[in-house]
Steps between C-alpha positions, in 0.01 A plus 500: 500500500616854420576717803364832367268576212375831364163540328368843382176669383304822523224323681267778411233294644644159592275245327486115512759447232748727691452286791573185295825661373603612859435155633679337213806709584479430864480116433855532341679679784532527877446882505317689234555878437192656331609810314218742442568686180402854418530576864452869450467741202854627528638164400232396252592541149325444161567160351461444118454131558195575736395870448204486739703389803607846596165672455321634815194286440726187506665610827205607734654350821782624712810292574378475861161374407651234278759407768205441748295314240793268398588417857147441601419276203820298546429444876140407415634244236694333785855642475687590817587875514869422560500296172457803272577872470328772299705778360475777234672416170539770235500252211578764242819604678722188511805703641292528823413139543793434742334766742186292530539127424781235555673475167627145589128378517339318219252727313180315412290629198202402309489606133190587306616790275777720373518670840578155670753411227675848544525458888650150446758652269559788736564265793726276291706816378554556883613152538228424747390142551154462337239228485192525280221336701281489191462665168164537314354703216307807588170352415576223760506750783186436705491815705668840471525784736356717221189283488457515881546886505259552208232282665537703818486831327194392298314371808512139365569180707867454570516329838535156364822602329690573814585332829247566780743720683570720189122551454455605862791742483370649169169573653662629818722746308218580253720413198203458263409864575856615454505320152174664402643843587829418314290385194322837491840679513685278253233377254 
């Protein structure tokens, strides 16, 4: 078993497929470091391979909200708190990675599109150990954060796409209303 693994994602509403990815990474290592990407607007950059990922509507939640959500969901899923860490990870600024994550860890990825392939190449260029947990075509992706956010903003059913704890936190923080407001500002 690998000592330390790193997974990453924006988790701009942590959904059931995110949880599958997180748990697959944890199953491969003793300690999992969860890097929350786009932690704040100052380190969020436009990305040609995924142009929508830097938009305000795609990033409605703060780093702190996502930190709490990831920790709470992983504990609810049965992980011991000491078996994982949640940290910010400015994915578009590879020169800063060493400030946030252990570079000797194995970096776990899933690949669905050009953005996933670009990250893999970026990690390999940095000589990071990588492991692709799975690769699929974009049409094989069952759930996306975009779908969850759109359903929330449109007042449609979304709760079945996310872990129970995520749904409770989204309601507590009134994220659906935040998304409706952002939708009106950034149509």
